[in-house]
C-alpha positions as CSV (number, residue, x, y, z in Angstrom):
1,M,0.1,0.1,-0.2
2,T,1.4,3.0,-0.8
3,E,2.4,5.5,1.8
4,P,0.1,8.6,2.2
5,A,1.3,11.7,0.9
6,L,-0.6,14.0,3.2
7,L,-0.2,17.8,3.6
8,D,0.4,17.7,7.5
9,T,4.1,17.1,6.6
10,F,6.4,18.6,4.0
11,K,8.3,16.3,1.6
12,G,9.0,18.2,-1.6
13,R,7.6,20.6,-4.0
14,L,7.9,21.0,-7.9
15,R,6.9,24.4,-9.2
16,L,6.5,24.2,-13.0
17,E,6.4,28.1,-14.9
18,G,5.9,28.8,-18.3
19,L,3.7,30.6,-20.7
20,L,0.4,29.5,-22.2
21,T,-0.2,31.2,-25.4
22,T,-3.4,30.9,-27.5
23,R,-3.3,29.5,-30.9
24,T,-7.0,30.3,-31.8
25,G,-9.2,32.5,-30.1
26,L,-10.3,31.8,-26.3
27,H,-13.4,32.3,-24.7
28,I,-13.9,31.9,-21.0
29,G,-17.0,33.7,-20.1
30,A,-17.7,36.1,-17.0
31,G,-21.4,35.8,-17.7
32,G,-23.9,38.7,-18.9
33,S,-22.5,42.0,-19.2
34,G,-25.4,43.7,-18.1
35,D,-24.7,46.5,-20.8
36,P,-27.4,46.6,-23.5
37,L,-24.6,48.2,-25.7
38,A,-21.5,45.9,-25.1
39,T,-21.3,42.2,-26.0
40,D,-23.5,39.5,-24.7
41,S,-20.9,37.4,-23.3
42,P,-17.4,39.0,-22.1
43,V,-14.4,37.3,-21.3
44,V,-13.4,37.1,-17.6
45,R,-11.2,39.9,-16.3
46,N,-9.0,41.1,-13.4
47,A,-9.9,44.2,-11.3
48,A,-7.7,46.1,-14.0
49,G,-9.9,45.3,-16.9
50,A,-7.0,42.7,-18.3
51,P,-8.4,39.3,-19.4
52,F,-7.0,36.4,-17.4
53,I,-7.5,32.5,-17.2
54,P,-9.2,31.3,-14.1
55,G,-6.8,28.7,-12.5
56,A,-10.1,26.6,-11.8
57,S,-10.8,26.6,-15.6
58,L,-7.4,24.9,-16.5
59,K,-7.6,22.5,-13.5
60,G,-10.8,21.6,-14.5
61,V,-9.6,20.7,-18.3
62,I,-6.7,18.9,-16.8
63,R,-8.8,16.6,-14.3
64,S,-11.2,15.6,-16.8
65,A,-8.6,14.6,-19.0
66,A,-7.0,12.4,-16.4
67,E,-10.4,10.8,-15.1
68,G,-11.1,10.0,-18.8
69,L,-7.7,8.4,-18.9
70,L,-8.1,6.2,-16.3
71,R,-11.9,5.5,-16.4
72,D,-12.6,1.8,-17.1
73,T,-9.3,0.7,-16.7
74,Q,-9.0,-2.6,-14.9
75,P,-6.0,-3.2,-12.7
76,R,-4.2,-6.5,-12.7
77,Q,-4.9,-8.4,-9.6
78,D,-1.4,-8.9,-9.0
79,A,-0.5,-5.0,-9.8
80,K,2.2,-3.2,-7.3
81,E,0.0,0.2,-7.7
82,K,-3.8,0.6,-8.8
83,L,-4.3,3.7,-11.1
84,W,-8.1,4.1,-11.1
85,T,-10.5,7.0,-10.8
86,C,-14.1,7.2,-9.1
87,D,-17.1,8.3,-11.4
88,F,-18.6,11.7,-10.0
89,L,-20.7,11.5,-13.4
90,I,-22.8,8.6,-11.9
91,D,-22.8,10.1,-8.2
92,D,-20.0,7.4,-7.5
93,P,-17.3,9.2,-5.7
94,C,-14.6,7.0,-3.9
95,V,-15.3,8.5,-0.6
96,H,-19.0,9.7,0.4
97,H,-19.6,12.1,3.0
98,E,-21.6,10.1,5.2
99,Q,-18.7,7.8,5.1
100,V,-16.2,10.2,6.3
101,K,-18.5,11.4,9.2
102,K,-18.9,7.8,10.3
103,L,-15.1,6.9,9.8
104,R,-14.3,9.9,12.4
105,E,-16.9,8.9,14.7
106,D,-15.6,5.2,14.9
107,L,-11.8,6.4,15.2
108,Q,-12.6,8.7,18.2
109,E,-14.8,5.6,19.8
110,R,-11.6,3.3,19.5
111,L,-8.8,5.8,20.3
112,K,-10.2,7.5,23.2
113,D,-8.9,5.0,25.8
114,Q,-5.4,4.8,23.9
115,V,-4.5,8.7,23.2
116,P,-4.4,11.2,25.9
117,E,-7.6,13.6,25.6
118,K,-5.1,16.4,24.7
119,K,-4.0,14.5,21.5
120,L,-7.2,12.9,20.8
121,G,-8.5,15.2,18.0
122,S,-5.3,15.6,16.2
123,E,-4.7,11.8,16.1
124,V,-8.3,11.3,15.0
125,Q,-7.8,13.7,12.2
126,R,-4.9,12.3,11.1
127,A,-5.8,8.8,11.3
128,T,-9.2,9.9,9.6
129,A,-6.8,11.5,6.8
130,R,-5.1,8.2,6.2
131,E,-8.1,6.1,6.0
132,I,-9.6,8.8,3.2
133,W,-6.5,8.3,1.5
134,N,-6.4,4.8,1.3
135,E,-9.9,4.7,-0.1
136,S,-9.1,7.5,-2.5
137,C,-8.8,7.0,-6.6
138,T,-5.7,8.3,-8.1
139,V,-7.2,11.4,-9.3
140,C,-8.7,12.5,-6.1
141,R,-5.4,11.8,-4.3
142,L,-3.7,14.2,-6.5
143,F,-6.5,16.9,-7.6
144,G,-8.3,16.6,-4.4
145,S,-12.1,16.0,-3.5
146,L,-15.0,16.8,-1.2
147,A,-13.1,15.0,1.5
148,M,-9.3,15.4,0.8
149,A,-7.2,18.5,-0.3
150,S,-5.6,18.9,-3.7
151,R,-1.7,18.4,-3.9
152,V,-1.9,20.1,-7.1
153,R,-2.2,24.0,-7.2
154,F,-3.4,26.1,-10.5
155,P,-3.1,29.5,-9.6
156,D,-5.1,32.2,-11.8
157,L,-2.7,32.8,-15.5
158,P,-2.2,36.6,-15.7
159,L,-1.8,38.4,-19.0
160,H,1.9,38.2,-19.8
161,G,2.7,41.7,-21.8
162,G,-0.1,44.4,-22.7
163,V,-3.9,44.3,-23.1
164,P,-4.8,42.7,-26.5
165,M,-7.6,44.0,-28.7
166,M,-10.4,41.6,-28.1
167,E,-12.4,39.7,-31.0
168,I,-16.1,40.0,-31.3
169,R,-17.7,36.8,-32.8
170,N,-21.5,36.0,-33.4
171,G,-23.2,33.0,-32.4
172,V,-27.0,31.2,-32.8
173,G,-28.8,29.4,-30.4
174,I,-29.6,25.9,-31.2
175,D,-33.2,24.3,-30.4
176,R,-31.8,20.7,-29.6
177,D,-35.6,19.6,-30.1
178,R,-36.1,20.5,-33.1
179,E,-32.6,20.3,-34.5
180,L,-32.5,23.7,-35.9
181,A,-31.6,27.3,-34.8
182,A,-33.5,28.6,-32.1
183,S,-35.8,31.5,-33.3
184,G,-34.6,34.9,-32.0
185,V,-31.6,33.7,-30.2
186,L,-28.5,35.8,-32.2
187,Y,-26.0,36.8,-29.7
188,D,-22.4,38.0,-29.8
189,F,-19.3,37.0,-27.3
190,E,-15.7,38.0,-26.7
191,A,-12.7,36.0,-27.4
192,V,-9.0,36.7,-26.5
193,P,-7.0,36.6,-29.9
194,P,-4.4,34.2,-30.9
195,G,-1.1,34.9,-29.9
196,T,-2.1,36.2,-26.6
197,E,0.5,35.1,-23.6
198,F,-0.4,34.2,-20.2
199,E,2.0,33.4,-17.4
200,L,1.6,29.7,-16.3
201,T,2.2,28.1,-12.9
202,V,1.6,24.7,-11.4
203,I,2.5,23.7,-8.0
204,L,2.8,20.2,-6.5
205,D,3.2,19.2,-3.0
206,N,4.6,15.9,-1.5
207,Y,4.6,14.3,-5.1
208,S,5.4,11.0,-6.8
209,E,7.4,11.1,-9.8
210,A,4.3,9.2,-11.5
211,E,2.1,12.1,-10.4
212,V,4.1,14.7,-12.0
213,G,4.5,12.5,-15.2
214,L,0.6,12.3,-15.5
215,V,0.3,15.9,-15.2
216,L,3.3,16.9,-17.7
217,W,1.7,14.2,-20.0
218,L,-1.7,15.7,-19.6
219,F,-0.2,19.5,-20.4
220,D,1.5,17.9,-23.5
221,Q,-1.8,16.8,-24.8
222,L,-3.2,20.5,-23.9
223,D,0.0,21.7,-26.3
224,Q,-0.7,19.2,-29.2
225,G,-4.5,20.6,-29.5
226,N,-6.1,17.2,-28.4
227,L,-7.6,19.3,-25.3
228,A,-9.1,22.5,-25.4
229,L,-9.5,25.4,-22.9
230,G,-12.5,27.4,-22.3
231,G,-16.0,27.4,-24.3
232,K,-16.9,27.3,-27.9
233,S,-14.3,24.7,-28.5
234,S,-16.4,22.8,-31.3
235,R,-16.2,26.0,-33.0
236,G,-12.4,25.9,-32.9
237,L,-11.8,28.1,-30.0
238,G,-9.4,27.2,-27.0
239,Q,-6.5,25.7,-28.6
240,V,-3.3,26.8,-26.9
241,R,0.5,26.3,-26.6
242,V,2.2,25.2,-23.6
243,E,5.9,26.2,-23.1
244,W,7.8,25.4,-19.9
245,R,10.5,27.7,-19.0
246,H,11.2,26.6,-15.4
247,I,11.0,23.5,-13.2
248,L,12.0,24.0,-9.8
249,E,12.3,21.0,-7.5
250,T,12.5,21.8,-3.9
251,R,13.3,18.8,-1.3
252,L,14.2,18.6,2.3
253,N,18.1,18.7,2.4
254,G,20.0,15.9,4.5
255,G,21.6,16.6,7.4
256,N,21.3,19.5,9.7
257,P,18.0,21.5,8.6
258,F,19.2,24.5,10.1
259,A,22.4,24.9,8.0
260,K,20.4,24.6,4.7
261,M,16.6,23.2,5.3
262,L,15.7,23.4,1.7
263,S,17.6,22.5,-1.7
264,T,16.0,24.0,-4.5
265,Q,17.2,23.3,-8.4
266,D,15.9,24.4,-11.7
267,L,15.7,21.2,-13.7
268,L,15.2,23.2,-17.1
269,Q,18.7,25.4,-16.5
270,P,22.2,24.2,-17.4
271,D,25.1,24.3,-14.7
272,R,25.3,28.0,-13.2
273,D,29.5,28.3,-13.9
274,L,28.6,26.8,-17.6
275,L,25.8,29.2,-18.1
276,Q,28.0,32.3,-16.9
277,A,30.8,31.1,-19.3
278,E,28.3,31.1,-22.2
279,T,27.0,34.6,-21.2
280,S,30.1,36.3,-20.5
281,P,31.1,39.3,-22.1
282,E,34.1,38.0,-23.7
283,K,32.1,35.3,-25.5
284,A,29.5,37.7,-26.7
285,E,31.8,39.3,-29.3
286,E,30.5,39.9,-32.9
287,P,31.5,37.2,-35.3
288,E,34.2,38.4,-37.6
289,L,32.7,38.7,-41.3
290,K,33.6,36.2,-43.7
291,L,35.0,38.0,-46.9
292,P,37.1,37.4,-50.2
293,T,40.8,37.2,-49.8
294,S,42.2,38.1,-52.7
295,G,43.6,41.8,-53.5
296,D,42.7,44.8,-51.4
297,A,41.1,43.7,-48.2
298,E,40.2,47.1,-47.3
299,A,38.1,47.4,-50.6
300,W,36.4,44.3,-50.0
301,K,35.4,45.6,-46.4
302,K,34.2,48.8,-48.1
303,L,32.1,47.0,-50.6
304,A,30.6,44.6,-47.6
305,S,29.6,47.8,-45.6
306,I,27.9,48.8,-48.6
307,L,26.0,45.8,-49.3
308,Q,24.7,45.5,-45.5
309,E,23.3,49.2,-46.0
310,M,21.2,48.0,-48.9
311,P,17.8,47.0,-48.2
312,V,18.1,44.9,-51.7
313,V,21.2,44.3,-53.2
314,D,21.5,46.0,-56.3
315,K,24.7,45.7,-58.8
316,T,23.8,49.2,-60.4
317,E,23.2,51.0,-56.9
318,L,26.6,49.1,-55.7
319,G,28.6,50.4,-58.4
320,K,27.3,54.0,-57.8
321,R,28.3,54.0,-54.0
322,A,31.4,52.3,-54.6
323,S,32.9,55.1,-56.7
324,E,32.9,57.0,-53.7
325,F,35.4,55.0,-52.3
326,N,37.7,55.1,-55.7
327,I,36.4,51.5,-56.5
328,S,35.0,51.4,-60.2
329,K,34.5,48.8,-62.9
330,D,37.6,50.1,-64.5
331,N,39.9,49.1,-61.6
332,L,37.6,46.3,-60.1
333,N,39.9,43.6,-61.7
334,E,43.3,44.5,-60.5
335,K,42.2,46.3,-57.2
336,L,40.5,43.0,-55.9
337,A,42.6,40.3,-58.2
338,L,39.5,38.8,-59.9
339,G,41.9,37.3,-62.5
340,L,39.4,38.4,-65.5
341,E,40.8,38.6,-68.9
342,G,39.2,39.9,-72.5
343,R,35.5,40.4,-72.3
344,R,34.9,39.1,-68.9
345,T,36.1,42.2,-67.5
346,R,32.7,43.4,-68.3
347,K,31.1,41.3,-66.0
348,A,33.3,42.3,-63.0
349,W,30.9,43.5,-60.7
350,D,29.0,40.2,-61.4
351,T,32.2,38.5,-60.4
352,V,32.4,40.4,-57.1
353,L,28.9,39.4,-56.2
354,E,29.8,35.6,-56.8
355,R,33.0,35.8,-54.9
356,F,30.8,37.3,-52.0
357,V,28.4,34.3,-52.5
358,E,31.3,32.0,-52.4
359,C,32.9,33.0,-49.1
360,G,29.3,33.1,-47.3
361,F,28.7,36.7,-47.2
362,L,25.7,36.6,-50.0
363,V,23.1,34.0,-50.7
364,E,21.4,33.5,-53.9
365,K,17.6,33.7,-53.5
366,N,14.9,34.1,-56.3
367,G,17.2,35.1,-59.2
368,G,19.0,37.7,-56.8
369,Y,21.1,38.1,-53.8
370,V,20.6,38.6,-50.2
371,L,22.8,38.8,-47.1
372,A,23.3,35.7,-45.5
373,A,22.9,37.0,-41.8
374,A,19.5,38.5,-42.9
375,E,18.6,35.0,-44.4
376,K,19.7,33.3,-41.4
377,A,17.5,35.7,-39.2
378,E,14.4,35.1,-41.2
379,K,14.8,31.4,-41.2
380,A,15.1,31.7,-37.4
381,E,12.1,33.6,-37.4
382,A,9.8,31.6,-39.4
383,P,7.3,29.6,-37.7
384,A,8.3,25.8,-37.4
385,Q,6.6,23.5,-39.6
386,G,5.6,20.4,-38.0
387,P,6.0,19.0,-34.2
388,R,8.7,21.1,-32.5
389,E,11.8,19.9,-31.2
390,R,11.9,19.3,-27.5
391,D,14.8,21.0,-25.4
392,P,17.2,18.5,-24.2
393,R,17.0,19.5,-20.9
394,L,13.3,19.2,-21.0
395,Q,13.3,15.8,-22.7
396,E,15.4,14.8,-19.6
397,V,12.7,16.1,-17.5
398,Y,10.1,14.0,-19.4
399,D,12.4,10.9,-19.6
400,R,12.4,11.0,-15.7
401,Y,8.7,11.8,-14.9
402,V,6.8,10.5,-17.7
403,G,9.1,7.5,-17.7
404,A,7.9,7.1,-14.0
405,M,4.1,7.0,-14.7
406,A,4.9,4.5,-17.8
407,R,6.4,2.2,-15.7
408,L,3.6,2.5,-13.4
409,W,1.3,1.8,-16.2
410,E,2.8,-1.2,-17.5
411,E,2.8,-2.6,-13.7
412,T,-0.6,-2.0,-13.3
413,F,-2.5,-2.9,-16.3
């Protein structure tokens, strides 16, 4: 039987921090506006008027998905650990209120002759909590129930950045009996636009690695679009992107607790000394430009500086501006040691651009030329197509926690 991970003793904490970004519109309603000139269904806002995501809304999506995953699964008789969930949909919780009341009364009667009166109340509460834990399902142990506090917390998600311009969308009521649009029920609603970022925090107390793995797997499903947040999901709303930036693991440190009671480590950050070395001023110098090596090096630098200032590489414009530095078609061949003879000297500027391509300063694109640095930056800013590559440090975290859940699943079913 699993040792109860109750909250009366601190054993460890995992704090997950990141960004939740909307990929489509997001509607978490605040009820009717009460203003005849306003939208019929505004999004929920804080006191300052900025939209936010209630932590309860996010927790509901994650918990519901966990219940759906574990519902109707049948653990083996010899399983080391049972993964299961009760069913509130049919009013069948794992622990009933009447059951808790009777359990407390029975423990009070049983312990009154064994425990001093001053400690009787606390011992009854602790024993009751252990019994509730033993009877509770996997989901209730982690997310809480009417009889047990949750060990995972979802604070409200505040807006990250400025307040966006809200979208107003139209909707129509449906008459389910007639299978038609309801007469006279046309309305509009407000939605947070795509690309809006919210600060995401999830806190797990006294957790097991398999429980963390379950939470990370469910958030991965949300990130992949298999789960939706908020209302109007059948219309395509509620698709979000999840990006973890910090995973802080806090454990009781061994030895003298007064010397250093807690030990905290960010699992997504590299070694501190290595990080400082990578970001030191000595490492932040601009890379040296790669230029052709033939002829006058200063002339090549002058031409490179002209090209860097041009929005579009233009051979004619390059020739005009180069003349200011006494670089012309007449002296290109000798000044830059291009090695051209006869009629080939007529295409000296074409050869110059080709030499810039050969050394990696320019790149041919769509029949013209662009700066290699600009092309590289454009590719870096372009949205990734297909699945995103996972950061190696995040993959290590997944291997540890999601791997623990995968092993537990194999042992159970």
